[in-house]
C-alpha positions, -999 to 999 in steps of 0.1 A, spaced: 298 -32 -763 318 -63 -758 328 -75 -725 367 -69 -734 358 -32 -740 338 -28 -708 366 -42 -689 389 -16 -704 368 11 -691 367 -2 -656 404 -4 -655 401 32 -668 380 41 -637 397 22 -613 434 41 -626 412 73 -623 404 65 -586 440 59 -580 452 90 -597 428 110 -579 435 96 -543 447 118 -520 482 104 -514 492 106 -550 478 141 -555 495 156 -526 527 143 -545 519 173 -567 509 195 -540 540 221 -542 550 256 -547 559 251 -584 538 267 -612 534 256 -649 525 285 -667 517 306 -635 493 280 -624 499 256 -592 513 221 -603 487 206 -585 458 219 -607 478 213 -637 482 177 -627 442 175 -619 435 188 -650 457 172 -672 445 134 -657 411 147 -664 415 159 -697 435 127 -708 407 102 -691 382 119 -713 402 114 -746 407 76 -737 373 67 -727 364 86 -761 387 64 -781 377 32 -764 338 40 -769 344 54 -806 370 25 -815 351 -1 -806 314 8 -810 
């Protein structure tokens, strides 16, 4: 894997650390619901799923 692609994965992991940090997560901790699920859970699973897709694209495109 090229150095540039490794850097993209490192940036993704830093972004995930920021997205899952307590201050950012608490922004979504409210009584609102999306399709019956608390907003915090929807946020966490959406970020998690998006990170899997982004990592897959980076690895597959540049393999």
